[in-house]
C-alpha positions in Angstrom: 0.0 0.0 0.0 1.4 3.4 -0.9 0.5 6.9 0.3 0.4 10.4 -1.2 3.8 12.2 -0.9 2.0 15.4 0.1 -1.0 14.7 2.4 -0.4 11.0 3.3 -3.7 9.7 2.0 -3.9 6.2 0.6 -3.2 6.2 -3.2 -5.9 5.0 -5.6 -5.7 4.0 -9.2 -6.1 7.7 -10.2 -2.8 8.6 -8.4 -0.4 10.8 -10.3 3.4 10.6 -9.7 2.9 9.6 -6.1 0.2 12.1 -5.3 -3.4 11.3 -4.6 -4.8 14.2 -6.8 -3.7 17.0 -8.9 -4.5 19.4 -6.0 -1.8 17.8 -3.9 0.6 17.9 -6.8 -0.3 21.5 -7.7 -0.3 22.6 -4.1 3.5 22.0 -3.8 4.2 24.4 -6.6 2.1 27.1 -4.9 4.3 27.6 -1.9 3.1 24.7 0.3 5.9 22.8 1.9 6.4 19.1 1.5 5.9 17.4 4.9 9.4 15.8 4.6 10.9 19.2 4.1 10.6 20.0 7.8 12.2 16.6 8.6 15.1 17.5 6.2 15.5 20.9 7.8 16.0 19.4 11.2 18.6 16.9 9.9 20.5 19.5 7.8 19.9 22.9 9.5 22.3 25.0 7.5 22.6 26.8 4.2 25.7 27.2 2.1 26.4 30.3 -0.1 29.3 30.4 -2.6 31.1 33.7 -3.3 33.9 32.4 -5.5 34.7 34.8 -8.3 32.7 37.6 -6.8 34.1 41.1 -6.2 34.4 42.2 -2.6 31.8 45.0 -3.1 29.3 42.5 -4.5 30.1 39.9 -1.9 29.5 42.4 0.9 26.0 43.2 -0.3 25.1 39.5 -1.0 26.5 38.2 2.3 24.6 40.7 4.4 21.3 40.0 2.5 21.9 36.2 2.8 22.6 36.4 6.5 19.4 38.4 7.2 17.2 36.1 5.0 18.7 33.0 6.6 18.0 34.3 10.1 14.4 35.2 9.2 13.9 31.7 7.7 15.0 30.0 11.0 18.2 28.4 9.8 20.6 27.6 12.6 23.9 27.8 10.6 25.1 29.5 7.4 28.3 28.4 5.6 30.0 31.0 3.6 32.3 29.6 0.9 34.8 32.3 0.1 37.9 30.4 -1.0 41.5 31.2 -0.1 43.8 30.6 -3.1 43.0 33.8 -5.0 43.1 36.3 -2.1 41.4 36.6 1.3 39.6 39.9 1.0 36.1 38.3 1.5 37.4 36.2 4.4 39.0 39.3 6.0 35.7 41.2 5.6 33.8 38.4 7.3 36.1 38.2 10.3 36.8 41.9 10.9 34.7 43.5 13.8 34.2 46.5 11.6 33.1 44.3 8.7 30.2 41.9 8.5 29.2 42.1 12.1 28.9 45.8 12.0 26.9 45.9 8.8 24.4 43.3 9.9 23.9 44.9 13.3 23.4 48.3 11.6 20.5 46.9 9.6 19.1 44.4 12.1 20.3 44.9 15.7 18.1 42.0 16.8 20.3 39.5 15.0 23.1 38.0 17.0 25.5 35.5 15.5 28.8 33.8 16.1 31.5 33.5 13.4 33.4 30.2 13.4 36.0 28.5 11.2 34.4 26.2 8.8 35.1 22.5 8.2 37.7 23.3 5.6 39.9 26.1 4.6 38.1 28.7 2.6 34.8 28.2 4.5 33.4 30.3 7.4 30.4 29.2 9.5 28.0 31.6 11.0 25.7 30.3 13.8 22.6 32.1 15.1 
C-alpha cells in the first residue's frame, strides 16, 4: 500500500506521480511545503552560499542579505564559501569586527551570531 507524498492519503488507481490528486501535486508548486521538508531541515539545519569569483563589493551586499534572510527563515547555521587561493579579501571582511558584524547589526540589531572557522579552509560558518 502506498501513500500520497503530500498529504499522506492512501493512493488510488487515479494517483499521479505519487500524489493522490492534482490538487496535492499542484499545491506543492504554490508555496506549500512538503511534509518531509521539515524533517530534512531538522537533519540539515544549515545553508551554504558560494562567493567564488565575486568582487568584494558585490560579496559584501550579498553576504549581508543572505545572513538576514537565513536568520528570518529560521536556519541555525550558514556556511559562507569564500575560497582562499585567490586572495582573502572576503574572508577578512567576514572576520573583521568592523566588517560583516557591524553591517548586519546596523541593519538588524536584533540578529546576533557567532563567526566560526568552517570545516575546511576557505569556508566560514555563522551560527545564530
